[in-house]
SEFIZA-3560 file (N, C-alpha, C; in Angstrom, 3 decimals):
REM SEFIZA-3560
<numar><xx>381.764</xx><yy>287.491</yy><zz>136.417</zz><atom>N</atom></numar>
<numar><xx>383.066</xx><yy>287.013</yy><zz>136.013</zz><atom>CA</atom></numar>
<numar><xx>382.890</xx><yy>286.040</yy><zz>134.843</zz><atom>C</atom></numar>
<numar><xx>383.649</xx><yy>286.237</yy><zz>133.762</zz><atom>N</atom></numar>
<numar><xx>383.560</xx><yy>285.364</yy><zz>132.604</zz><atom>CA</atom></numar>
<numar><xx>384.470</xx><yy>284.160</yy><zz>132.775</zz><atom>C</atom></numar>
<numar><xx>384.351</xx><yy>283.199</yy><zz>131.865</zz><atom>N</atom></numar>
<numar><xx>385.172</xx><yy>281.986</yy><zz>131.939</zz><atom>CA</atom></numar>
<numar><xx>386.648</xx><yy>282.311</yy><zz>131.805</zz><atom>C</atom></numar>
<numar><xx>386.988</xx><yy>283.418</yy><zz>131.133</zz><atom>N</atom></numar>
<numar><xx>388.387</xx><yy>283.781</yy><zz>130.935</zz><atom>CA</atom></numar>
<numar><xx>388.949</xx><yy>284.601</yy><zz>132.085</zz><atom>C</atom></numar>
<numar><xx>388.118</xx><yy>284.972</yy><zz>133.036</zz><atom>N</atom></numar>
<numar><xx>388.561</xx><yy>285.769</yy><zz>134.172</zz><atom>CA</atom></numar>
<numar><xx>389.237</xx><yy>284.890</yy><zz>135.216</zz><atom>C</atom></numar>
<numar><xx>390.189</xx><yy>285.490</yy><zz>135.901</zz><atom>N</atom></numar>
<numar><xx>390.890</xx><yy>284.805</yy><zz>136.989</zz><atom>CA</atom></numar>
<numar><xx>390.878</xx><yy>285.731</yy><zz>138.198</zz><atom>C</atom></numar>
<numar><xx>390.572</xx><yy>285.183</yy><zz>139.354</zz><atom>N</atom></numar>
<numar><xx>390.571</xx><yy>285.970</yy><zz>140.576</zz><atom>CA</atom></numar>
<numar><xx>391.745</xx><yy>285.544</yy><zz>141.435</zz><atom>C</atom></numar>
<numar><xx>392.421</xx><yy>286.519</yy><zz>141.999</zz><atom>N</atom></numar>
<numar><xx>393.550</xx><yy>286.232</yy><zz>142.883</zz><atom>CA</atom></numar>
<numar><xx>393.485</xx><yy>287.181</yy><zz>144.073</zz><atom>C</atom></numar>
<numar><xx>394.096</xx><yy>286.761</yy><zz>145.153</zz><atom>N</atom></numar>
<numar><xx>394.178</xx><yy>287.598</yy><zz>146.335</zz><atom>CA</atom></numar>
<numar><xx>395.579</xx><yy>288.183</yy><zz>146.388</zz><atom>C</atom></numar>
<numar><xx>395.665</xx><yy>289.489</yy><zz>146.591</zz><atom>N</atom></numar>
<numar><xx>396.955</xx><yy>290.170</yy><zz>146.651</zz><atom>CA</atom></numar>
<numar><xx>397.258</xx><yy>290.561</yy><zz>148.088</zz><atom>C</atom></numar>
<numar><xx>398.459</xx><yy>291.083</yy><zz>148.312</zz><atom>N</atom></numar>
<numar><xx>398.861</xx><yy>291.521</yy><zz>149.651</zz><atom>CA</atom></numar>
<numar><xx>397.801</xx><yy>292.427</yy><zz>150.239</zz><atom>C</atom></numar>
<numar><xx>397.505</xx><yy>292.220</yy><zz>151.477</zz><atom>N</atom></numar>
<numar><xx>396.469</xx><yy>292.992</yy><zz>152.134</zz><atom>CA</atom></numar>
<numar><xx>395.109</xx><yy>292.326</yy><zz>152.056</zz><atom>C</atom></numar>
<numar><xx>395.028</xx><yy>291.190</yy><zz>151.331</zz><atom>N</atom></numar>
<numar><xx>393.808</xx><yy>290.413</yy><zz>151.274</zz><atom>CA</atom></numar>
<numar><xx>392.788</xx><yy>290.871</yy><zz>150.250</zz><atom>C</atom></numar>
<numar><xx>393.136</xx><yy>291.849</yy><zz>149.413</zz><atom>N</atom></numar>
<numar><xx>392.178</xx><yy>292.326</yy><zz>148.415</zz><atom>CA</atom></numar>
<numar><xx>392.019</xx><yy>291.307</yy><zz>147.292</zz><atom>C</atom></numar>
<numar><xx>390.799</xx><yy>291.121</yy><zz>146.845</zz><atom>N</atom></numar>
<numar><xx>390.494</xx><yy>290.218</yy><zz>145.739</zz><atom>CA</atom></numar>
<numar><xx>390.555</xx><yy>291.008</yy><zz>144.438</zz><atom>C</atom></numar>
<numar><xx>391.319</xx><yy>290.486</yy><zz>143.470</zz><atom>N</atom></numar>
<numar><xx>391.538</xx><yy>291.158</yy><zz>142.193</zz><atom>CA</atom></numar>
<numar><xx>391.123</xx><yy>290.209</yy><zz>141.079</zz><atom>C</atom></numar>
<numar><xx>390.361</xx><yy>290.710</yy><zz>140.115</zz><atom>N</atom></numar>
<numar><xx>389.964</xx><yy>289.919</yy><zz>138.957</zz><atom>CA</atom></numar>
<numar><xx>390.771</xx><yy>290.383</yy><zz>137.749</zz><atom>C</atom></numar>
<numar><xx>391.363</xx><yy>289.418</yy><zz>137.049</zz><atom>N</atom></numar>
<numar><xx>392.163</xx><yy>289.702</yy><zz>135.858</zz><atom>CA</atom></numar>
<numar><xx>391.494</xx><yy>289.021</yy><zz>134.676</zz><atom>C</atom></numar>
<numar><xx>391.229</xx><yy>289.816</yy><zz>133.620</zz><atom>N</atom></numar>
<numar><xx>390.573</xx><yy>289.262</yy><zz>132.438</zz><atom>CA</atom></numar>
<numar><xx>391.383</xx><yy>289.622</yy><zz>131.199</zz><atom>C</atom></numar>
<numar><xx>391.988</xx><yy>288.621</yy><zz>130.535</zz><atom>N</atom></numar>
<numar><xx>392.684</xx><yy>288.895</yy><zz>129.275</zz><atom>CA</atom></numar>
<numar><xx>391.674</xx><yy>289.366</yy><zz>128.228</zz><atom>C</atom></numar>
<numar><xx>392.042</xx><yy>290.388</yy><zz>127.462</zz><atom>N</atom></numar>
<numar><xx>391.176</xx><yy>290.941</yy><zz>126.433</zz><atom>CA</atom></numar>
<numar><xx>391.610</xx><yy>290.437</yy><zz>125.052</zz><atom>C</atom></numar>
<numar><xx>392.878</xx><yy>290.721</yy><zz>124.680</zz><atom>N</atom></numar>
<numar><xx>393.370</xx><yy>290.310</yy><zz>123.365</zz><atom>CA</atom></numar>
<numar><xx>394.875</xx><yy>290.544</yy><zz>123.286</zz><atom>C</atom></numar>
<numar><xx>395.556</xx><yy>289.813</yy><zz>122.405</zz><atom>N</atom></numar>
<numar><xx>396.959</xx><yy>290.130</yy><zz>122.144</zz><atom>CA</atom></numar>
<numar><xx>397.032</xx><yy>291.457</yy><zz>121.377</zz><atom>C</atom></numar>
<numar><xx>398.027</xx><yy>292.262</yy><zz>121.680</zz><atom>N</atom></numar>
<numar><xx>398.209</xx><yy>293.527</yy><zz>120.971</zz><atom>CA</atom></numar>
<numar><xx>399.596</xx><yy>293.633</yy><zz>120.351</zz><atom>C</atom></numar>
<numar><xx>400.269</xx><yy>292.543</yy><zz>120.316</zz><atom>N</atom></numar>
<numar><xx>401.600</xx><yy>292.463</yy><zz>119.735</zz><atom>CA</atom></numar>
<numar><xx>402.099</xx><yy>291.054</yy><zz>119.922</zz><atom>C</atom></numar>
<numar><xx>403.265</xx><yy>290.796</yy><zz>119.400</zz><atom>N</atom></numar>
<numar><xx>403.816</xx><yy>289.442</yy><zz>119.490</zz><atom>CA</atom></numar>
<numar><xx>404.042</xx><yy>288.995</yy><zz>120.931</zz><atom>C</atom></numar>
<numar><xx>404.464</xx><yy>289.915</yy><zz>121.768</zz><atom>N</atom></numar>
<numar><xx>404.777</xx><yy>289.570</yy><zz>123.154</zz><atom>CA</atom></numar>
<numar><xx>403.989</xx><yy>290.384</yy><zz>124.170</zz><atom>C</atom></numar>
<numar><xx>402.844</xx><yy>290.949</yy><zz>123.757</zz><atom>N</atom></numar>
<numar><xx>402.068</xx><yy>291.821</yy><zz>124.640</zz><atom>CA</atom></numar>
<numar><xx>400.598</xx><yy>291.404</yy><zz>124.610</zz><atom>C</atom></numar>
<numar><xx>399.975</xx><yy>291.388</yy><zz>125.794</zz><atom>N</atom></numar>
<numar><xx>398.548</xx><yy>291.080</yy><zz>125.890</zz><atom>CA</atom></numar>
<numar><xx>397.856</xx><yy>292.210</yy><zz>126.657</zz><atom>C</atom></numar>
<numar><xx>396.644</xx><yy>292.546</yy><zz>126.220</zz><atom>N</atom></numar>
<numar><xx>395.836</xx><yy>293.564</yy><zz>126.909</zz><atom>CA</atom></numar>
<numar><xx>394.955</xx><yy>292.854</yy><zz>127.921</zz><atom>C</atom></numar>
<numar><xx>394.929</xx><yy>293.368</yy><zz>129.152</zz><atom>N</atom></numar>
<numar><xx>394.135</xx><yy>292.763</yy><zz>130.220</zz><atom>CA</atom></numar>
<numar><xx>393.389</xx><yy>293.845</yy><zz>130.997</zz><atom>C</atom></numar>
<numar><xx>392.261</xx><yy>293.453</yy><zz>131.570</zz><atom>N</atom></numar>
<numar><xx>391.559</xx><yy>294.285</yy><zz>132.543</zz><atom>CA</atom></numar>
<numar><xx>391.896</xx><yy>293.752</yy><zz>133.921</zz><atom>C</atom></numar>
<numar><xx>392.263</xx><yy>294.652</yy><zz>134.815</zz><atom>N</atom></numar>
<numar><xx>392.520</xx><yy>294.318</yy><zz>136.211</zz><atom>CA</atom></numar>
<numar><xx>391.486</xx><yy>295.091</yy><zz>137.023</zz><atom>C</atom></numar>
<numar><xx>390.624</xx><yy>294.349</yy><zz>137.718</zz><atom>N</atom></numar>
<numar><xx>389.538</xx><yy>294.977</yy><zz>138.479</zz><atom>CA</atom></numar>
<numar><xx>389.693</xx><yy>294.705</yy><zz>139.968</zz><atom>C</atom></numar>
<numar><xx>389.563</xx><yy>295.764</yy><zz>140.744</zz><atom>N</atom></numar>
<numar><xx>389.526</xx><yy>295.663</yy><zz>142.202</zz><atom>CA</atom></numar>
<numar><xx>388.567</xx><yy>296.758</yy><zz>142.656</zz><atom>C</atom></numar>
<numar><xx>389.083</xx><yy>297.874</yy><zz>143.138</zz><atom>N</atom></numar>
<numar><xx>388.222</xx><yy>299.007</yy><zz>143.520</zz><atom>CA</atom></numar>
<numar><xx>388.145</xx><yy>299.995</yy><zz>142.362</zz><atom>C</atom></numar>
<numar><xx>388.123</xx><yy>299.483</yy><zz>141.181</zz><atom>N</atom></numar>
<numar><xx>388.116</xx><yy>300.237</yy><zz>139.944</zz><atom>CA</atom></numar>
<numar><xx>388.642</xx><yy>299.321</yy><zz>138.858</zz><atom>C</atom></numar>
<numar><xx>389.076</xx><yy>299.898</yy><zz>137.753</zz><atom>N</atom></numar>
<numar><xx>389.572</xx><yy>299.091</yy><zz>136.657</zz><atom>CA</atom></numar>
<numar><xx>390.814</xx><yy>299.732</yy><zz>136.063</zz><atom>C</atom></numar>
<numar><xx>391.775</xx><yy>298.895</yy><zz>135.739</zz><atom>N</atom></numar>
<numar><xx>392.967</xx><yy>299.304</yy><zz>135.008</zz><atom>CA</atom></numar>
<numar><xx>393.051</xx><yy>298.410</yy><zz>133.784</zz><atom>C</atom></numar>
<numar><xx>393.049</xx><yy>298.987</yy><zz>132.592</zz><atom>N</atom></numar>
<numar><xx>393.256</xx><yy>298.222</yy><zz>131.357</zz><atom>CA</atom></numar>
<numar><xx>394.716</xx><yy>298.438</yy><zz>130.983</zz><atom>C</atom></numar>
<numar><xx>395.454</xx><yy>297.339</yy><zz>130.994</zz><atom>N</atom></numar>
<numar><xx>396.902</xx><yy>297.399</yy><zz>130.813</zz><atom>CA</atom></numar>
<numar><xx>397.354</xx><yy>296.529</yy><zz>129.654</zz><atom>C</atom></numar>
<numar><xx>398.446</xx><yy>296.922</yy><zz>129.015</zz><atom>N</atom></numar>
<numar><xx>399.150</xx><yy>296.067</yy><zz>128.083</zz><atom>CA</atom></numar>
<numar><xx>400.370</xx><yy>295.543</yy><zz>128.829</zz><atom>C</atom></numar>
<numar><xx>400.457</xx><yy>294.210</yy><zz>128.943</zz><atom>N</atom></numar>
<numar><xx>401.509</xx><yy>293.571</yy><zz>129.736</zz><atom>CA</atom></numar>
<numar><xx>402.334</xx><yy>292.660</yy><zz>128.840</zz><atom>C</atom></numar>
<numar><xx>403.668</xx><yy>292.714</yy><zz>128.991</zz><atom>N</atom></numar>
<numar><xx>404.560</xx><yy>291.869</yy><zz>128.203</zz><atom>CA</atom></numar>
<numar><xx>404.647</xx><yy>290.476</yy><zz>128.819</zz><atom>C</atom></numar>
<numar><xx>405.198</xx><yy>289.554</yy><zz>128.057</zz><atom>N</atom></numar>
<numar><xx>405.413</xx><yy>288.192</yy><zz>128.578</zz><atom>CA</atom></numar>
<numar><xx>406.359</xx><yy>288.176</yy><zz>129.773</zz><atom>C</atom></numar>
<numar><xx>407.185</xx><yy>289.209</yy><zz>129.884</zz><atom>N</atom></numar>
<numar><xx>408.111</xx><yy>289.310</yy><zz>131.010</zz><atom>CA</atom></numar>
<numar><xx>407.449</xx><yy>289.880</yy><zz>132.254</zz><atom>C</atom></numar>
<numar><xx>406.152</xx><yy>290.215</yy><zz>132.147</zz><atom>N</atom></numar>
<numar><xx>405.432</xx><yy>290.757</yy><zz>133.290</zz><atom>CA</atom></numar>
<numar><xx>405.618</xx><yy>292.248</yy><zz>133.476</zz><atom>C</atom></numar>
<numar><xx>406.098</xx><yy>292.928</yy><zz>132.454</zz><atom>N</atom></numar>
<numar><xx>406.284</xx><yy>294.382</yy><zz>132.516</zz><atom>CA</atom></numar>
<numar><xx>405.058</xx><yy>295.076</yy><zz>131.929</zz><atom>C</atom></numar>
<numar><xx>404.706</xx><yy>296.228</yy><zz>132.479</zz><atom>N</atom></numar>
<numar><xx>403.608</xx><yy>297.014</yy><zz>131.938</zz><atom>CA</atom></numar>
<numar><xx>404.133</xx><yy>297.803</yy><zz>130.750</zz><atom>C</atom></numar>
<numar><xx>403.568</xx><yy>297.517</yy><zz>129.575</zz><atom>N</atom></numar>
<numar><xx>403.956</xx><yy>298.196</yy><zz>128.347</zz><atom>CA</atom></numar>
<numar><xx>403.192</xx><yy>299.501</yy><zz>128.185</zz><atom>C</atom></numar>
<numar><xx>401.919</xx><yy>299.518</yy><zz>128.630</zz><atom>N</atom></numar>
<numar><xx>401.093</xx><yy>300.714</yy><zz>128.488</zz><atom>CA</atom></numar>
<numar><xx>399.910</xx><yy>300.627</yy><zz>129.456</zz><atom>C</atom></numar>
<numar><xx>399.502</xx><yy>301.765</yy><zz>129.980</zz><atom>N</atom></numar>
<numar><xx>398.258</xx><yy>301.882</yy><zz>130.736</zz><atom>CA</atom></numar>
<numar><xx>397.254</xx><yy>302.487</yy><zz>129.764</zz><atom>C</atom></numar>
<numar><xx>396.280</xx><yy>301.692</yy><zz>129.340</zz><atom>N</atom></numar>
<numar><xx>395.350</xx><yy>302.109</yy><zz>128.298</zz><atom>CA</atom></numar>
<numar><xx>394.222</xx><yy>302.957</yy><zz>128.871</zz><atom>C</atom></numar>
<numar><xx>393.589</xx><yy>302.478</yy><zz>129.946</zz><atom>N</atom></numar>
<numar><xx>392.435</xx><yy>303.167</yy><zz>130.543</zz><atom>CA</atom></numar>
<numar><xx>392.425</xx><yy>302.879</yy><zz>132.036</zz><atom>C</atom></numar>
<numar><xx>391.972</xx><yy>303.848</yy><zz>132.809</zz><atom>N</atom></numar>
<numar><xx>391.706</xx><yy>303.614</yy><zz>134.227</zz><atom>CA</atom></numar>
<numar><xx>390.311</xx><yy>304.144</yy><zz>134.541</zz><atom>C</atom></numar>
<numar><xx>389.613</xx><yy>303.428</yy><zz>135.410</zz><atom>N</atom></numar>
<numar><xx>388.261</xx><yy>303.822</yy><zz>135.819</zz><atom>CA</atom></numar>
<numar><xx>388.167</xx><yy>303.745</yy><zz>137.333</zz><atom>C</atom></numar>
<numar><xx>387.309</xx><yy>304.580</yy><zz>137.894</zz><atom>N</atom></numar>
<numar><xx>387.090</xx><yy>304.547</yy><zz>139.339</zz><atom>CA</atom></numar>
<numar><xx>386.090</xx><yy>303.450</yy><zz>139.691</zz><atom>C</atom></numar>
<numar><xx>385.765</xx><yy>303.332</yy><zz>140.959</zz><atom>N</atom></numar>
<numar><xx>384.878</xx><yy>302.264</yy><zz>141.433</zz><atom>CA</atom></numar>
<numar><xx>383.476</xx><yy>302.359</yy><zz>140.835</zz><atom>C</atom></numar>
<numar><xx>383.050</xx><yy>303.536</yy><zz>140.404</zz><atom>N</atom></numar>
<numar><xx>381.731</xx><yy>303.714</yy><zz>139.795</zz><atom>CA</atom></numar>
<numar><xx>381.755</xx><yy>303.465</yy><zz>138.287</zz><atom>C</atom></numar>
<numar><xx>382.942</xx><yy>303.199</yy><zz>137.723</zz><atom>N</atom></numar>
<numar><xx>383.057</xx><yy>302.935</yy><zz>136.297</zz><atom>CA</atom></numar>
<numar><xx>383.339</xx><yy>304.155</yy><zz>135.447</zz><atom>C</atom></numar>
<numar><xx>383.552</xx><yy>305.302</yy><zz>136.086</zz><atom>N</atom></numar>
<numar><xx>383.845</xx><yy>306.533</yy><zz>135.351</zz><atom>CA</atom></numar>
<numar><xx>385.324</xx><yy>306.600</yy><zz>134.986</zz><atom>C</atom></numar>
<numar><xx>385.622</xx><yy>307.133</yy><zz>133.807</zz><atom>N</atom></numar>
<numar><xx>387.019</xx><yy>307.352</yy><zz>133.448</zz><atom>CA</atom></numar>
<numar><xx>387.675</xx><yy>308.205</yy><zz>134.520</zz><atom>C</atom></numar>
<numar><xx>388.867</xx><yy>307.806</yy><zz>134.924</zz><atom>N</atom></numar>
<numar><xx>389.563</xx><yy>308.529</yy><zz>135.986</zz><atom>CA</atom></numar>
<numar><xx>391.058</xx><yy>308.317</yy><zz>135.818</zz><atom>C</atom></numar>
<numar><xx>391.823</xx><yy>309.345</yy><zz>136.076</zz><atom>N</atom></numar>
<numar><xx>393.282</xx><yy>309.247</yy><zz>136.030</zz><atom>CA</atom></numar>
<numar><xx>393.746</xx><yy>308.692</yy><zz>137.374</zz><atom>C</atom></numar>
<numar><xx>393.981</xx><yy>307.371</yy><zz>137.422</zz><atom>N</atom></numar>
<numar><xx>394.315</xx><yy>306.708</yy><zz>138.688</zz><atom>CA</atom></numar>
<numar><xx>395.720</xx><yy>306.141</yy><zz>138.631</zz><atom>C</atom></numar>
<numar><xx>396.416</xx><yy>306.241</yy><zz>139.741</zz><atom>N</atom></numar>
<numar><xx>397.724</xx><yy>305.608</yy><zz>139.864</zz><atom>CA</atom></numar>
<numar><xx>397.548</xx><yy>304.098</yy><zz>139.915</zz><atom>C</atom></numar>
<numar><xx>398.587</xx><yy>303.381</yy><zz>139.527</zz><atom>N</atom></numar>
<numar><xx>398.562</xx><yy>301.925</yy><zz>139.670</zz><atom>CA</atom></numar>
<numar><xx>398.648</xx><yy>301.580</yy><zz>141.148</zz><atom>C</atom></numar>
<numar><xx>397.905</xx><yy>300.574</yy><zz>141.581</zz><atom>N</atom></numar>
<numar><xx>397.956</xx><yy>300.182</yy><zz>143.001</zz><atom>CA</atom></numar>
<numar><xx>399.301</xx><yy>299.537</yy><zz>143.343</zz><atom>C</atom></numar>
<numar><xx>399.639</xx><yy>299.555</yy><zz>144.618</zz><atom>N</atom></numar>
<numar><xx>400.916</xx><yy>298.977</yy><zz>145.073</zz><atom>CA</atom></numar>
<numar><xx>401.037</xx><yy>297.506</yy><zz>144.725</zz><atom>C</atom></numar>
<numar><xx>399.929</xx><yy>296.789</yy><zz>144.681</zz><atom>N</atom></numar>
<numar><xx>399.958</xx><yy>295.346</yy><zz>144.448</zz><atom>CA</atom></numar>
<numar><xx>400.018</xx><yy>294.961</yy><zz>142.968</zz><atom>C</atom></numar>
<numar><xx>400.093</xx><yy>295.929</yy><zz>142.057</zz><atom>N</atom></numar>
<numar><xx>400.024</xx><yy>295.605</yy><zz>140.636</zz><atom>CA</atom></numar>
<numar><xx>401.166</xx><yy>294.687</yy><zz>140.200</zz><atom>C</atom></numar>
<numar><xx>402.341</xx><yy>294.793</yy><zz>140.832</zz><atom>N</atom></numar>
<numar><xx>403.466</xx><yy>293.915</yy><zz>140.475</zz><atom>CA</atom></numar>
<numar><xx>403.152</xx><yy>292.449</yy><zz>140.751</zz><atom>C</atom></numar>
<numar><xx>402.338</xx><yy>292.179</yy><zz>141.760</zz><atom>N</atom></numar>
<numar><xx>401.927</xx><yy>290.799</yy><zz>142.040</zz><atom>CA</atom></numar>
<numar><xx>401.113</xx><yy>290.245</yy><zz>140.874</zz><atom>C</atom></numar>
<numar><xx>400.282</xx><yy>291.090</yy><zz>140.294</zz><atom>N</atom></numar>
<numar><xx>399.434</xx><yy>290.673</yy><zz>139.175</zz><atom>CA</atom></numar>
<numar><xx>400.261</xx><yy>290.493</yy><zz>137.910</zz><atom>C</atom></numar>
<numar><xx>401.090</xx><yy>291.476</yy><zz>137.587</zz><atom>N</atom></numar>
<numar><xx>401.860</xx><yy>291.393</yy><zz>136.342</zz><atom>CA</atom></numar>
<numar><xx>402.905</xx><yy>290.275</yy><zz>136.389</zz><atom>C</atom></numar>
<numar><xx>403.397</xx><yy>289.937</yy><zz>137.573</zz><atom>N</atom></numar>
<numar><xx>404.386</xx><yy>288.867</yy><zz>137.699</zz><atom>CA</atom></numar>
<numar><xx>403.807</xx><yy>287.536</yy><zz>137.246</zz><atom>C</atom></numar>
<numar><xx>402.507</xx><yy>287.353</yy><zz>137.348</zz><atom>N</atom></numar>
<numar><xx>401.875</xx><yy>286.110</yy><zz>136.911</zz><atom>CA</atom></numar>
<numar><xx>402.072</xx><yy>285.893</yy><zz>135.408</zz><atom>C</atom></numar>
<numar><xx>402.151</xx><yy>286.968</yy><zz>134.623</zz><atom>N</atom></numar>
<numar><xx>402.327</xx><yy>286.837</yy><zz>133.182</zz><atom>CA</atom></numar>
<numar><xx>403.713</xx><yy>286.341</yy><zz>132.816</zz><atom>C</atom></numar>
<numar><xx>404.693</xx><yy>286.609</yy><zz>133.652</zz><atom>N</atom></numar>
<numar><xx>406.055</xx><yy>286.128</yy><zz>133.408</zz><atom>CA</atom></numar>
<numar><xx>406.172</xx><yy>284.624</yy><zz>133.633</zz><atom>C</atom></numar>
<numar><xx>405.183</xx><yy>284.023</yy><zz>134.288</zz><atom>N</atom></numar>
<numar><xx>405.219</xx><yy>282.591</yy><zz>134.574</zz><atom>CA</atom></numar>
<numar><xx>404.705</xx><yy>281.761</yy><zz>133.414</zz><atom>C</atom></numar>
<numar><xx>404.078</xx><yy>282.377</yy><zz>132.399</zz><atom>N</atom></numar>
<numar><xx>403.490</xx><yy>281.634</yy><zz>131.297</zz><atom>CA</atom></numar>
<numar><xx>404.413</xx><yy>281.594</yy><zz>130.092</zz><atom>C</atom></numar>
//
């Protein structure tokens, strides 16, 4: 985990690591969300998902994965800033 990473616990007790990557627009930031795989997302300041850039499975392989049920808990944190 890097200094810019943040770990949070979501519903069901799963530990999720969120790492901001870079701004990709005036009101959008790209982040990695890691749990049992990885989702690279572009999230707006309002906490909305603007784009799903990449998803990977638990082994790190590219995979077409659905967003987990708890993703709204993670994106809602961006609306607080």
